[in-house]
C-alpha positions as CSV (number, residue, x, y, z in Angstrom):
1,M,-117.6,4.7,283.1
2,G,-119.1,5.8,279.8
3,R,-122.7,6.4,278.9
4,S,-124.8,3.3,278.4
5,N,-126.1,2.4,275.0
6,S,-128.7,-0.1,276.1
7,R,-132.0,-0.2,274.3
8,G,-135.3,-2.0,274.7
9,S,-135.7,-5.3,273.0
10,S,-138.5,-4.3,270.7
11,K,-136.5,-1.3,269.5
12,G,-133.4,-3.4,269.0
13,E,-135.4,-6.0,267.0
14,E,-136.9,-3.3,264.9
15,L,-133.5,-1.8,264.2
16,D,-132.0,-5.2,263.4
17,A,-134.8,-5.8,260.9
18,T,-133.8,-2.7,259.0
19,L,-130.1,-3.7,258.8
20,P,-129.8,-6.8,256.6
21,M,-126.5,-8.6,256.5
22,T,-124.8,-6.6,259.2
23,A,-123.5,-7.4,262.6
24,A,-127.0,-8.3,263.7
25,E,-127.3,-11.1,261.2
26,S,-124.6,-13.2,262.9
27,G,-126.0,-12.9,266.4
28,F,-123.4,-10.5,267.6
29,G,-124.0,-9.4,271.2
30,A,-122.3,-8.7,274.5
31,V,-119.6,-11.0,275.5
32,S,-119.8,-13.0,278.7
33,A,-117.4,-12.4,281.6
34,R,-115.8,-15.9,281.0
35,E,-115.2,-15.1,277.3
36,A,-113.7,-11.8,278.0
37,E,-111.2,-13.3,280.4
38,G,-110.0,-15.7,277.7
39,D,-108.0,-13.2,275.6
40,S,-104.3,-12.8,276.4
41,E,-102.9,-9.4,277.0
42,P,-100.5,-8.2,274.2
43,S,-96.9,-8.2,275.6
44,F,-95.6,-5.4,273.4
45,F,-94.2,-3.3,276.2
46,E,-93.6,-6.0,278.8
47,N,-90.0,-6.9,277.7
48,P,-87.7,-3.9,278.1
49,M,-85.0,-5.7,276.0
50,R,-87.5,-6.0,273.1
51,I,-88.3,-2.3,273.3
52,V,-84.6,-1.4,273.4
53,Q,-83.9,-3.7,270.4
54,T,-86.7,-2.2,268.4
55,I,-85.7,1.4,269.2
56,L,-82.0,0.6,268.3
57,F,-83.1,-0.9,265.0
58,V,-85.3,2.1,264.3
59,L,-82.4,4.5,265.1
60,V,-80.0,2.7,262.9
61,V,-82.4,2.7,259.9
62,V,-83.3,6.4,260.4
63,A,-79.6,7.3,260.7
64,G,-78.9,5.5,257.5
65,I,-81.6,7.4,255.7
66,Y,-80.9,10.9,257.0
67,L,-77.1,10.7,257.4
68,L,-75.9,8.3,254.6
69,L,-78.6,8.8,251.9
70,P,-78.0,12.5,251.5
71,N,-74.3,11.9,250.8
72,I,-75.1,9.1,248.4
73,V,-77.5,11.3,246.3
74,G,-75.3,14.4,246.6
75,V,-77.3,16.4,249.0
76,D,-74.8,17.1,251.8
77,D,-76.6,19.9,253.6
78,G,-80.0,18.2,254.0
79,I,-79.5,17.6,257.8
80,Q,-77.7,20.9,258.3
81,R,-80.9,22.7,257.2
82,L,-82.7,21.5,260.3
83,G,-81.4,24.4,262.2
84,E,-82.9,26.8,259.7
85,G,-86.5,25.7,260.3
86,D,-89.0,28.5,261.1
87,S,-90.2,27.8,264.7
88,L,-93.6,29.4,264.1
89,W,-94.4,26.9,261.3
90,I,-93.0,24.0,263.4
91,G,-95.4,25.1,266.1
92,V,-98.2,25.0,263.6
93,A,-97.2,21.5,262.7
94,L,-97.3,20.5,266.4
95,A,-100.8,22.0,266.7
96,F,-102.0,19.9,263.8
97,S,-100.6,16.8,265.6
98,V,-103.1,17.5,268.4
99,V,-105.9,17.5,265.7
100,M,-104.5,14.2,264.4
101,F,-104.7,12.5,267.8
102,A,-108.2,13.9,268.5
103,S,-109.4,12.8,265.0
104,Y,-108.1,9.2,265.6
105,V,-109.9,9.0,268.9
106,A,-113.1,10.4,267.3
107,L,-112.9,7.7,264.6
108,F,-112.5,5.0,267.2
109,R,-115.4,6.2,269.2
110,G,-117.6,6.7,266.1
111,V,-117.1,3.1,265.1
112,V,-117.3,1.3,268.5
113,G,-119.3,3.8,270.5
114,E,-122.7,2.3,269.8
115,S,-121.5,-1.2,270.7
116,V,-119.3,-0.8,273.7
117,R,-119.5,1.7,276.6
118,L,-116.2,3.6,276.6
119,N,-115.8,7.1,277.8
120,W,-113.4,9.5,276.2
121,S,-110.5,8.8,278.6
122,E,-110.8,5.0,277.9
123,S,-111.0,5.7,274.2
124,Y,-107.9,7.8,274.4
125,Q,-106.0,5.0,276.2
126,V,-107.0,2.4,273.6
127,T,-106.2,4.6,270.5
128,M,-102.9,6.0,271.8
129,A,-101.7,2.6,273.0
130,G,-102.7,1.3,269.6
131,L,-100.8,4.0,267.8
132,A,-97.6,3.2,269.8
133,A,-98.0,-0.5,269.1
134,T,-98.5,0.3,265.4
135,R,-95.4,2.4,265.2
136,L,-93.1,0.0,267.0
137,F,-94.3,-3.5,266.3
138,S,-95.2,-5.2,263.0
139,A,-95.8,-3.8,259.6
140,G,-99.0,-2.3,258.2
141,G,-100.3,-1.4,261.6
142,A,-100.6,-5.1,262.8
143,G,-99.4,-4.3,266.3
144,G,-102.1,-1.7,266.8
145,I,-104.8,-4.0,265.4
146,V,-103.9,-6.7,267.9
147,L,-103.9,-4.4,270.8
148,T,-107.2,-2.7,269.9
149,Y,-108.9,-6.0,269.4
150,W,-107.7,-7.1,272.8
151,A,-109.0,-3.9,274.4
152,L,-112.4,-4.3,272.7
153,R,-112.6,-7.9,273.9
154,K,-111.8,-6.9,277.4
155,A,-114.3,-4.1,277.2
156,G,-117.0,-6.7,276.7
157,M,-117.4,-7.0,272.9
158,E,-118.0,-10.5,271.5
159,R,-115.2,-11.9,269.3
160,K,-116.9,-11.7,265.9
161,Q,-118.2,-8.3,266.6
162,S,-114.8,-7.1,267.7
163,A,-113.2,-8.3,264.5
164,A,-116.0,-6.8,262.4
165,R,-115.7,-3.4,264.1
166,M,-112.0,-3.4,263.6
167,V,-112.6,-4.1,259.9
168,A,-115.1,-1.2,259.7
169,F,-112.6,1.0,261.5
170,L,-109.9,0.2,259.0
171,V,-112.2,0.4,255.9
172,L,-113.3,3.9,256.9
173,L,-109.8,5.0,257.6
174,Y,-108.2,3.6,254.4
175,A,-111.2,4.4,252.2
176,V,-110.3,8.1,252.7
177,Y,-106.7,7.2,251.8
178,M,-107.6,5.3,248.6
179,L,-110.2,7.8,247.4
180,T,-107.8,10.7,247.9
181,L,-105.1,8.8,246.0
182,V,-107.5,8.3,243.1
183,I,-109.0,11.8,243.0
184,D,-105.8,13.7,243.6
185,G,-103.8,11.6,241.2
186,I,-106.3,12.0,238.4
187,L,-106.8,15.8,238.9
188,L,-103.0,16.3,239.0
189,R,-102.4,14.3,235.9
190,T,-105.2,16.1,233.9
191,G,-103.9,19.5,235.0
192,V,-106.9,20.5,237.0
193,L,-104.6,20.8,240.1
194,A,-101.3,22.6,239.8
195,G,-98.0,20.7,240.2
196,N,-95.8,18.2,238.4
197,A,-97.6,15.0,237.5
198,P,-95.4,12.1,236.5
199,A,-97.6,9.1,235.5
200,G,-95.8,6.8,237.9
201,L,-96.8,9.0,240.9
202,T,-100.3,9.9,239.7
203,V,-101.9,7.4,237.3
204,V,-100.3,4.3,238.7
205,P,-101.2,5.0,242.4
206,A,-104.7,6.1,241.3
207,A,-105.1,2.7,239.5
208,I,-103.9,0.9,242.6
209,G,-106.3,2.8,244.8
210,G,-109.2,2.1,242.4
211,G,-108.4,-1.6,242.5
212,V,-108.4,-1.7,246.3
213,I,-111.7,0.1,246.4
214,L,-113.2,-2.3,243.9
215,I,-112.0,-5.3,245.9
216,F,-113.7,-4.0,249.1
217,L,-116.9,-3.2,247.1
218,L,-116.9,-6.9,246.1
219,F,-116.5,-7.9,249.7
220,T,-120.0,-6.5,250.3
221,L,-121.5,-9.1,248.0
222,I,-120.2,-12.0,250.3
223,P,-123.0,-13.3,252.5
224,G,-122.5,-12.4,256.1
225,D,-123.7,-15.8,257.2
226,L,-121.3,-17.6,254.9
227,E,-119.8,-19.4,257.9
228,K,-123.2,-20.5,259.0
229,R,-124.0,-21.9,255.6
230,F,-120.9,-24.1,255.6
231,T,-121.8,-25.2,259.1
232,E,-125.3,-26.4,258.1
233,A,-124.1,-27.9,254.8
234,S,-121.1,-30.0,255.8
235,Q,-120.4,-30.0,259.5
236,E,-119.8,-33.7,259.6
237,H,-117.0,-33.8,257.0
238,F,-113.4,-32.7,257.5
239,W,-113.3,-30.5,254.4
240,G,-116.6,-29.0,255.4
241,R,-115.2,-28.0,258.8
242,M,-112.1,-26.7,257.1
243,M,-114.2,-24.6,254.7
244,R,-116.2,-23.3,257.6
245,R,-113.0,-22.0,259.3
246,L,-111.8,-20.5,256.1
247,A,-115.2,-18.8,255.5
248,T,-114.8,-16.9,258.8
249,V,-112.3,-14.4,257.2
250,P,-114.3,-13.3,254.2
251,A,-117.5,-13.3,256.2
252,T,-116.0,-11.0,258.8
253,L,-114.6,-8.8,256.1
254,A,-118.0,-8.6,254.4
255,I,-119.8,-7.7,257.6
256,G,-117.2,-5.1,258.6
257,T,-117.2,-3.5,255.2
258,R,-121.0,-3.3,255.2
259,E,-120.8,-1.7,258.6
260,A,-118.5,0.9,257.2
261,F,-120.9,1.6,254.3
262,R,-123.7,2.1,256.9
263,F,-121.7,4.8,258.6
264,V,-121.3,6.6,255.3
265,R,-125.0,6.2,254.3
266,E,-126.3,7.4,257.7
267,P,-124.4,10.6,258.7
268,S,-126.4,11.0,261.9
269,R,-125.0,7.7,263.1
270,G,-121.6,7.7,261.4
271,G,-120.7,11.4,261.3
272,L,-118.2,11.2,264.1
273,A,-116.4,8.3,262.5
274,I,-116.3,9.9,259.1
275,F,-115.1,13.2,260.6
276,G,-112.4,11.3,262.4
277,A,-111.2,9.4,259.3
278,I,-111.0,12.6,257.2
279,G,-109.5,14.6,260.0
280,F,-106.8,12.1,260.7
281,W,-105.4,12.1,257.2
282,A,-106.0,15.9,256.8
283,A,-104.0,16.6,259.9
284,N,-101.2,14.4,258.8
285,I,-101.0,16.2,255.5
286,A,-101.2,19.5,257.3
287,I,-98.2,18.6,259.5
288,L,-96.2,17.8,256.4
289,W,-97.4,21.0,254.6
290,A,-96.3,23.1,257.6
291,S,-93.0,21.3,257.7
292,F,-92.3,22.3,254.1
293,K,-93.3,25.9,255.0
294,A,-90.9,25.8,257.9
295,F,-88.0,25.5,255.4
296,G,-89.4,28.0,252.9
297,A,-90.4,25.4,250.3
298,H,-93.3,26.2,248.1
299,V,-94.7,22.7,247.2
300,P,-98.2,22.8,245.6
301,L,-100.8,21.4,248.1
302,A,-101.9,18.7,245.6
303,V,-98.3,17.5,245.3
304,V,-98.0,17.4,249.1
305,V,-101.1,15.3,249.3
306,Q,-100.1,12.9,246.5
307,G,-96.5,12.6,247.7
308,F,-97.7,11.9,251.2
309,F,-100.0,9.1,250.2
310,V,-97.6,7.5,247.7
311,G,-94.8,7.6,250.4
312,M,-97.1,6.0,253.0
313,L,-97.5,3.0,250.7
314,A,-94.1,1.9,252.1
315,N,-95.8,1.4,255.4
316,L,-96.6,-2.1,254.1
317,L,-93.0,-3.1,254.1
318,P,-92.1,-5.6,256.9
319,L,-90.5,-2.9,259.1
320,P,-91.8,-1.7,262.5
321,G,-94.3,1.0,261.7
322,G,-92.8,1.3,258.2
323,V,-89.8,3.0,259.7
324,G,-87.2,3.7,257.1
325,G,-89.5,2.6,254.3
326,V,-92.0,5.5,254.7
327,D,-89.2,8.0,255.1
328,A,-87.4,6.9,252.0
329,G,-90.7,6.5,250.1
330,M,-91.7,10.1,250.9
331,I,-88.3,11.5,250.1
332,G,-88.2,9.7,246.8
333,A,-91.7,10.7,245.9
334,F,-91.2,14.4,246.5
335,A,-87.8,14.3,244.7
336,L,-89.5,12.8,241.7
337,F,-92.2,15.5,241.9
338,G,-89.4,18.0,241.6
339,A,-89.3,19.4,245.2
340,P,-85.8,20.7,246.3
341,E,-84.0,17.7,247.7
342,D,-82.3,19.4,250.6
343,V,-85.6,20.8,251.8
344,V,-87.3,17.5,251.3
345,F,-84.9,15.7,253.7
346,A,-85.4,18.3,256.4
347,S,-89.2,18.6,255.9
348,V,-89.9,14.8,255.9
349,L,-87.7,14.4,259.0
350,I,-89.6,17.1,260.9
351,Y,-92.9,15.5,259.8
352,R,-91.8,12.1,261.0
353,V,-90.6,13.4,264.3
354,I,-93.9,15.1,265.0
355,A,-96.4,12.6,263.5
356,F,-94.4,9.3,264.2
357,W,-92.2,9.8,267.2
358,L,-94.3,12.3,269.2
359,P,-97.1,9.8,269.9
360,L,-94.7,7.1,271.3
361,P,-94.1,8.3,274.9
362,P,-97.8,9.1,275.6
363,G,-98.8,5.9,273.8
364,I,-96.6,3.7,276.0
365,V,-98.0,5.5,279.1
366,A,-101.5,5.0,277.7
367,F,-100.8,1.2,277.4
368,F,-100.1,0.9,281.1
369,Q,-103.1,3.1,281.9
370,L,-105.2,0.8,279.8
371,R,-103.9,-2.2,281.7
372,R,-105.2,-0.7,284.9
373,T,-108.5,0.2,283.2
374,V,-108.9,-3.4,282.0
375,R,-108.3,-4.7,285.5
376,G,-111.1,-2.4,286.7
377,W,-113.4,-3.8,284.1
378,E,-112.6,-7.3,285.1
379,Q,-113.3,-6.5,288.8
380,T,-116.6,-5.0,287.8
381,R,-117.6,-8.1,285.9
382,T,-116.8,-10.4,288.8
383,S,-118.7,-8.1,291.3
384,P,-121.7,-6.5,289.6
385,P,-123.3,-3.8,291.6
386,V,-126.3,-4.8,293.8
387,G,-129.6,-4.2,292.0
388,S,-127.9,-3.8,288.6
389,D,-128.1,-6.2,285.7
390,L,-124.7,-7.8,284.9
391,S,-124.8,-6.5,281.3
392,E,-125.3,-3.0,282.6
393,S,-122.2,-3.3,284.8
394,L,-119.9,-4.3,281.9
395,P,-118.0,-1.4,280.3
396,G,-118.8,-3.0,277.0
397,S,-122.4,-3.9,277.4
398,N,-124.6,-4.0,274.3
399,T,-128.1,-5.1,274.9
400,S,-129.5,-4.3,271.5
């Protein structure tokens, strides 16, 4: 198992005292064995028919985009150019995909490493299974969120802390996204960075990114004990109990967002997570950049960055993993930026194959590996080693 993060009680109390309105304020701690047993396993990959239906849907959508759309817009040789790709640059793109996977695992470990004992192999299983679920099930990464939350619960993390850590994970990941959207969009539009800069692809996305950042900054003003305040004030009334349940969501968002800010303010503690978040997006962009290079396209790097992030906004569409939406979004964005359309089709397809499809087989394998790992955790809970404290035997022990 992974390295223990247990600390003495006096040290933990001192640390909690220096961290106002974070996970410590809500009494987050290690989950009991009974609590951990209560969360149902996601059934994403249990039904072969569901997997087949999802894959068939994905293939139909992708075929429509890459076979029909080129004919509609008058780019007949977009797919034919796939055979012209430089294998060296495609190999470079594949190498960047390894960096992408490693960065995602690093982000995960950086966020949950101090709260749950997971070694690198276990972290790999959780993140790769989560990536596969993100790509095949639900929009906006919902499938991966559900699976990762389940894994954290089974690893021994208490419910509220699991939710708050997932929020911190997502805030760090998408903070890099939104900040880059704002900075790159403004610098492109003002001419500081080279490249075409239509307002709809620079100023508008920058404004959207700035608005999202502002919303999450406002989340930090919400008291982390909001749920507790409603409990003390109106527990005996129906509307009071209803408000208490509703307060759980903003309270969890507030705690998770403040946790993310703590990682940024304390590089010695959050360096791995920050490195992982930046590395994940940088590697994705590098894969796309290398894909353009493979077909001899000279697209300014700032345009590659902006076109990538604008296209990725389509990931919010109600499609498995944004399939189809992201492809069309990226193709449309780069076409509006003035990139050669025949090269755009081939380059985006190569990027999506490497960054989207490549993680699926190892991700599905990782899910079944994770199931075996979880069964091992559960057996450890029910039979703690002789002479060891129960919390020390849990893979997710947190005795701070």
